C-alpha positions as semicolon CSV with decimal commas, in nm:
position;residue;x (nm);y (nm);z (nm)
1;X;-0,377;-0,671;2,258
2;X;-0,036;-0,703;2,149
3;X;-0,053;-1,082;2,135
4;X;-0,309;-0,998;1,783
5;X;-0,159;-0,669;1,681
6;X;0,170;-0,924;1,656
7;X;-0,023;-1,203;1,518
8;X;-0,201;-0,994;1,200
9;X;0,122;-0,810;1,159
10;X;0,338;-1,159;1,119
11;X;0,031;-1,285;0,864
12;X;0,033;-1,012;0,708
13;X;0,460;-1,038;0,634
14;X;0,391;-1,433;0,505
15;X;0,091;-1,397;0,331
16;X;0,143;-1,053;0,133
17;X;0,260;-1,271;-0,176
18;X;0,097;-1,372;-0,499
19;X;-0,056;-1,718;-0,342
20;X;-0,155;-1,627;0,028
21;X;-0,268;-1,287;-0,071
22;X;-0,619;-1,475;-0,161
23;X;-0,613;-1,650;0,187
24;X;-0,555;-1,264;0,374
25;X;-0,858;-1,169;0,129
26;X;-1,074;-1,407;0,330
27;X;-0,995;-1,352;0,630
28;X;-0,970;-0,987;0,620
29;X;-1,267;-0,990;0,476
30;X;-1,471;-1,186;0,749
31;X;-1,305;-1,010;1,056
32;X;-1,405;-0,667;0,865
33;X;-1,788;-0,777;0,792
34;X;-1,800;-0,888;1,191
35;X;-1,628;-0,526;1,251
36;X;-1,846;-0,294;1,080
37;X;-2,231;-0,563;1,085
38;X;-2,228;-0,613;0,756
39;X;-2,067;-0,665;0,399
40;X;-1,712;-0,597;0,397
41;X;-1,487;-0,730;0,086
42;X;-1,102;-0,699;0,067
43;X;-0,931;-0,842;-0,270
44;X;-0,605;-0,798;-0,427
45;X;-0,604;-0,634;-0,846
46;X;-0,328;-0,853;-0,949
47;X;-0,331;-0,697;-1,249
48;X;-0,364;-0,279;-1,102
49;X;-0,104;-0,447;-0,802
50;X;-0,303;-0,289;-0,519
51;X;-0,529;-0,361;-0,257
52;X;-0,963;-0,257;-0,315
53;X;-1,161;-0,269;0,001
54;X;-1,589;-0,232;-0,072
55;X;-1,765;-0,166;0,191
56;X;-2,144;-0,161;0,110
57;X;-2,154;0,021;-0,167
58;X;-1,866;0,240;-0,159
59;X;-1,484;0,155;-0,264
60;X;-1,173;0,224;-0,092
61;X;-0,819;0,204;-0,284
62;X;-0,537;0,128;-0,038
63;X;-0,178;0,118;-0,145
64;X;0,143;-0,087;-0,071
65;X;0,144;-0,266;0,208
66;X;-0,232;-0,389;0,313
67;X;-0,449;-0,213;0,551
68;X;-0,663;-0,411;0,683
69;X;-0,823;-0,222;0,903
70;X;-0,980;0,156;0,714
71;X;-1,120;0,431;0,926
72;X;-1,311;0,621;0,694
73;X;-1,374;0,784;1,032
74;X;-1,013;0,893;1,020
75;X;-0,954;0,953;0,672
76;X;-1,213;1,206;0,742
77;X;-1,108;1,352;1,015
78;X;-0,786;1,413;0,840
79;X;-0,919;1,519;0,500
80;X;-1,140;1,763;0,693
81;X;-0,837;1,927;0,934
82;X;-0,603;1,977;0,714
83;X;-0,829;2,067;0,331
84;X;-1,164;2,185;0,438
85;X;-1,150;2,409;0,750
86;X;-1,212;2,743;0,608
87;X;-1,457;2,561;0,323
88;X;-1,784;2,358;0,288
89;X;-1,872;2,237;-0,061
90;X;-2,192;2,347;-0,151
91;X;-2,416;2,215;-0,413
92;X;-2,313;2,285;-0,800
93;X;-1,968;2,375;-0,645
94;X;-1,653;2,338;-0,865
95;X;-1,381;2,182;-0,736
96;X;-1,027;2,153;-0,879
97;X;-0,832;1,891;-0,739
98;X;-0,417;1,913;-0,821
99;X;-0,280;1,640;-0,670
100;X;-0,513;1,406;-0,625
101;X;-0,303;1,076;-0,518
102;X;-0,545;0,770;-0,500
103;X;-0,864;0,984;-0,436
104;X;-0,907;0,993;-0,079
105;X;-1,012;1,351;-0,028
106;X;-1,220;1,289;-0,322
107;X;-1,376;0,994;-0,095
108;X;-1,437;1,273;0,146
109;X;-1,609;1,492;-0,067
110;X;-1,848;1,269;-0,263
111;X;-1,954;1,062;0,099
112;X;-1,950;1,279;0,371
113;X;-2,081;1,589;0,215
114;X;-2,414;1,599;0,152
115;X;-2,416;1,779;-0,215
116;X;-2,343;1,782;-0,559
117;X;-2,041;1,857;-0,683
118;X;-1,865;1,902;-1,030
119;X;-1,452;1,767;-0,903
120;X;-1,166;1,810;-1,172
121;X;-0,941;1,564;-0,998
122;X;-0,560;1,573;-1,140
123;X;-0,237;1,379;-1,123
124;X;0,049;1,280;-1,260
125;X;0,188;0,986;-1,184
126;X;0,081;0,726;-1,374
127;X;0,040;0,442;-1,190
128;X;-0,138;0,679;-0,840
129;X;-0,363;0,786;-1,138
130;X;-0,467;0,402;-1,213
131;X;-0,523;0,380;-0,823
132;X;-0,733;0,770;-0,876
133;X;-0,924;0,592;-1,213
134;X;-1,029;0,299;-1,058
135;X;-1,171;0,432;-0,690
136;X;-1,378;0,671;-0,938
137;X;-1,508;0,427;-1,180
138;X;-1,616;0,162;-0,897
139;X;-1,811;0,425;-0,729
140;X;-2,015;0,519;-1,044
141;X;-1,887;0,899;-0,954
142;X;-1,955;1,067;-1,280
143;X;-1,896;1,398;-1,169
144;X;-1,510;1,354;-1,130
145;X;-1,332;1,402;-1,422
146;X;-1,001;1,235;-1,390
147;X;-0,664;1,433;-1,569
148;X;-0,343;1,231;-1,583
149;X;-0,143;1,561;-1,671
150;X;0,105;1,789;-1,450
151;X;0,048;2,124;-1,343
152;X;0,344;2,303;-1,397
153;X;0,482;2,715;-1,537
154;X;0,446;2,612;-1,884
155;X;0,316;2,374;-2,138
156;X;0,567;2,063;-2,173
157;X;0,671;1,742;-2,113
158;X;0,799;1,695;-1,716
159;X;0,954;1,412;-1,547
160;X;0,795;1,241;-1,230
161;X;0,980;1,041;-0,924
162;X;0,889;0,669;-0,955
163;X;0,895;0,587;-0,552
164;X;0,625;0,271;-0,345
165;X;0,555;0,600;-0,126
166;X;0,299;0,785;-0,385
167;X;0,255;1,096;-0,093
168;X;0,633;1,141;-0,186
169;X;0,658;1,116;-0,576
170;X;0,808;1,481;-0,720
171;X;0,830;1,651;-1,046
172;X;1,238;1,567;-1,140
173;X;1,472;1,790;-1,246
174;X;1,600;1,446;-1,432
175;X;1,491;1,242;-1,715
176;X;1,433;0,907;-1,430
177;X;1,123;0,804;-1,393
178;X;0,765;0,841;-1,556
179;X;0,776;1,087;-1,849
180;X;0,366;1,317;-1,891
181;X;0,291;1,574;-1,976
182;X;0,287;1,906;-1,801
183;X;0,044;2,177;-1,850
184;X;-0,053;2,534;-1,669
185;X;-0,389;2,556;-1,475
186;X;-0,512;2,879;-1,739
187;X;-0,483;2,620;-2,048
188;X;-0,660;2,334;-1,800
189;X;-0,888;2,562;-1,744
190;X;-0,992;2,667;-2,067
191;X;-0,935;2,311;-2,257
192;X;-1,275;2,213;-2,020
193;X;-1,418;2,494;-2,071
194;X;-1,423;2,596;-1,675
195;X;-1,666;2,870;-1,606
196;X;-1,625;2,909;-1,231
197;X;-1,394;2,774;-0,977
198;X;-1,541;2,790;-0,622
199;X;-1,239;2,579;-0,491
200;X;-0,900;2,488;-0,570
201;X;-0,695;2,223;-0,339
202;X;-0,301;2,167;-0,409
203;X;-0,076;1,897;-0,242
204;X;0,239;1,822;-0,537
205;X;0,513;1,780;-0,295
206;X;0,742;2,080;-0,356
207;X;0,607;2,177;-0,725
208;X;0,324;2,447;-0,574
209;X;0,570;2,706;-0,660
210;X;0,550;2,590;-1,053
211;X;0,228;2,587;-1,016
212;X;0,135;2,914;-0,941
213;X;0,342;3,067;-1,220
214;X;0,096;2,887;-1,457
215;X;-0,228;2,979;-1,294
216;X;-0,136;3,385;-1,309
217;X;-0,464;3,389;-1,553
218;X;-0,694;3,180;-1,323
219;X;-0,590;3,309;-0,928
220;X;-0,779;3,591;-0,940
221;X;-1,120;3,431;-1,043
222;X;-1,087;3,118;-0,799
223;X;-1,321;3,124;-0,492
224;X;-1,108;2,940;-0,213
225;X;-0,789;2,797;-0,243
226;X;-0,589;2,573;-0,024
227;X;-0,216;2,470;-0,126
228;X;0,014;2,237;0,141
229;X;0,366;2,421;0,150
230;X;0,622;2,183;0,130
231;X;0,944;2,352;0,379
232;X;0,930;2,064;0,598
233;X;1,037;1,814;0,381
234;X;1,312;2,026;0,378
235;X;1,512;1,909;0,579
236;X;1,460;1,532;0,483
237;X;1,659;1,628;0,123
238;X;1,996;1,832;0,254
239;X;1,786;2,160;0,279
240;X;1,691;2,125;-0,043
241;X;1,550;2,478;-0,195
242;X;1,301;2,364;-0,362
243;X;1,076;2,282;-0,105
244;X;1,108;2,607;0,032
245;X;0,747;2,739;-0,159
246;X;0,569;2,870;0,207
247;X;0,675;3,228;0,134
248;X;0,612;3,224;-0,209
249;X;0,269;3,073;-0,196
250;X;0,151;3,384;0,026
251;X;0,309;3,652;-0,145
252;X;0,122;3,526;-0,461
253;X;-0,157;3,499;-0,334
254;X;-0,200;3,826;-0,142
255;X;-0,040;3,955;-0,471
256;X;-0,350;3,811;-0,622
257;X;-0,685;3,971;-0,361
258;X;-0,650;3,671;-0,121
259;X;-0,658;3,684;0,241
260;X;-0,506;3,477;0,438
261;X;-0,748;3,297;0,690
262;X;-0,476;3,008;0,842
263;X;-0,170;2,823;0,808
264;X;-0,218;2,434;0,989
265;X;0,063;2,214;1,079
266;X;0,133;1,839;0,964
267;X;0,454;1,642;0,993
268;X;0,539;1,755;0,637
269;X;0,327;2,079;0,534
270;X;0,221;2,367;0,617
271;X;-0,134;2,407;0,460
272;X;-0,219;2,726;0,405
273;X;-0,582;2,862;0,335
274;X;-0,699;3,145;0,164
275;X;-0,996;3,273;0,034
276;X;-1,066;3,566;-0,271
277;X;-1,160;3,867;-0,121
278;X;-1,268;4,043;-0,480
279;X;-1,497;3,802;-0,528
280;X;-1,892;3,719;-0,392
281;X;-1,825;3,385;-0,146
282;X;-2,031;3,160;-0,287
């Protein structure tokens, strides 16, 4: 097994370039087709600069160094543990995902749960957003509306970092990276004429405090919410106070009639699950 893994690593290292990616795509498409007992295609988009996997009628977007053994089962397990432990989507639910990334969680909602939902997928980073948009378009998900904006405390332009790993990009305090539109969730809900909110999932790399400050009106109308707090990231950034948000998040949710159901820790997150006790459980 070690020899196979080493050979695979060497192969990817030397062929992950403009000339070798076609060969990589052919090799691993064949391997994955045999492993999955069906047609499995892998290809690299030169225009968008990322890898795309298609398994039957499903499409998965892969970032960074090509991962040719994408496990849908493992992806489902992570999303269910960290974001759907205390909430199961139901037919006609309206879901707002703040920090949708490349769309892994949108993928799980639309493929794992056998329900019809309306999803507002919000992603601030333009390059990451293009991956999210591609995922939604190729899977023909008409129930997903994608928005390339940042949810912040007031309407303004903001800057977002541009690192190789999309999951570490955060709103900048300096003019560096990409300049994007920032609006409040209150404004977003009004603009999109959203009448109810069954579930909000927030994972925005330390900006959760600012986002909550911009949803004072709509917070009372949210039935279920999950927020990934990034306090554990602070140690990697000289204890930058920007990342310490857990205490503020819990205090704000309780003030708006939310009951804290659970806190689940991962390497970088403390994920807080809460439900609104003043609203009927949908």
